[in-house]
N, C-alpha and C positions, 0 to 999 in steps of 0.2 A: 504494500500500500504506500510505501514511501514514494513511489513513482507518481502517485496521484497528487501528492501535496507539492504544489509548485512554489507557493510563497506564503507569507503570513496572511492571516485573515480567513483561514479555512476552518471548517468545523465538521467533525465526524458525527453524523446524526442518524436517527432511524427514520422509518417511513413517515412518522408523524410530523416531520419538519420539512415537507416538500416545498413550502413557500419561502424557505429561508434564503433561497437564491436571490431574492430581491435586495437583501442587505449585505450578505457575504457569501462566499463560495461554500456551499454545503456538500459534503461527500456523503451521499446516502445510497442505499440499495436501489436497484432498478425495480420498478413495478412491472408486472406483466400486464399486457393489454387485456381488455375485457374479452373473455373467451379465447385468450391467446396463451402462448407459452413463452418462456424465456429461452434464448439460445444458450449454448454451452459457455460462451464468453461471459455473458451476463450472470449466469449461475456462479461461475468461478469468481467474478468480481464481487458479487453479493456475499459469497463465502469469505473472501478476504476481508471485506468491510466488517462482517460479523466477528471475525477473529480479532480484528483490531479493536472493536468495541469491547470485547471481553478483556483485553489487556488494559484498556482505559478504565473499565470498571474495577479491575484488580488494583490498578494504581490508586484510584480514589479510595478504595477500601483500605489500602495501606496508609494513605495520607490521613484518613479519618481515624485510624487506629492510633497513629503516632501523635497527631496534633488535635487537641480538643477544639481549638479555634476553627478548624476546618469542619468539625463535626457539628458544633453548636451554631445557632443563629448568630450572625455577626451583628453586634450592637454598638460597636465603637464607631468613631467618626469615619467618614469616607476618605479622609486625608491619609490614613495609615493602611487602608485596605489593600491597595495594590502592593505595597512593600511587604506586608505580612504574608500575602498569598504567594508572592514570588519567593520569599524566604522559605515558606513551608514546602513549595515545589522543589526548591534546590536541596533542602535537607532530606526530603523524601527520595529524590534521585540519588543522593549520596547513600542513603540507607539501602536503596535497591542495589547499589554496587556491592554492598557487603552481604545482603540477604535477598536473593531473588524472590519474585512474586510467587505466591501460592494460591490455590483455590480458596483458602480460608479468607484471603483478602477480599475476593469477590463476594463471598458469603457475608462478610461483615458489612461490605458496602450495600448489599441488598437489604440487610437488616436496617441500615441507616435510612435507606430510601423508604422502607416499610414504616419506619418510625415517623418520617416526614409525612407520609400519606396518612398515618394514624392521627398525627397532630392536625392535619388539614381536615380530616373527617370529624374530629372532635370539635374543631372550631365551627364547622358547618352545623354540627348537631346542636351546639350551644346557641348559635345564631337562630336556627329554626325553632328551638325551644323558646327563646326570648320573643321571637315573632309570634309564636303560638300564644304565649302568655299575654302579649300586647293585644292581640286580636280578641282573646277571651275577655280581658279587662275592658276593652273598648266596647265590646258587645254588652257587657254588664252595665257600663256607664250609660250607654245609649238606652237600654231598657229602663234603667232607673229614671233617666231624664224623661223618657216617654211616659212612664207612669205618673211622674209629677205633673207633667203638662196636661194629661188627660184628667187627673184628679182635680186640678184647679180650674180647668176650662169646662168641665162637665156641668150641665145645668142641675142635674140631680144632686151633685156634690155641693153646689152653691146653695141650694135650698136647705139642705141639711145643716150647712154651716150658718145660715141666717137665723135658725131657730135659737141659737145660743145667744 
């Protein structure tokens, strides 16, 4: 795959990023045409891209294992982000020269991704719960307001109030 990367600004992506070509060069697998098949060259290219993506996942798994700042949500200022990330990449590359990548690195990275998805799902769940409570409370308020309005505007209620 090194032959595919001509210059900087390229990104190795999966089929979900087809539109990325508008902003930078995306290296992604070829799709088969509707009711079509891929030729042998495209199948080999897709296999090479898939293999490279596994290496990238292993690398990020190792990086997340070594450096908590790469694992957690970055909350410091934007000023330091680039320097910190470049440093963690460099230190991870040095670590890889001493200890090659293993399948455990990818497994750890997949667990990190699963954790991020779980956090996103929890956030969605909390938001939908808050929206549900808001709708319920709003409906309650509207029914109370409606009862008040009908009680004070109803002629039968006004007659019973005038007897006092």
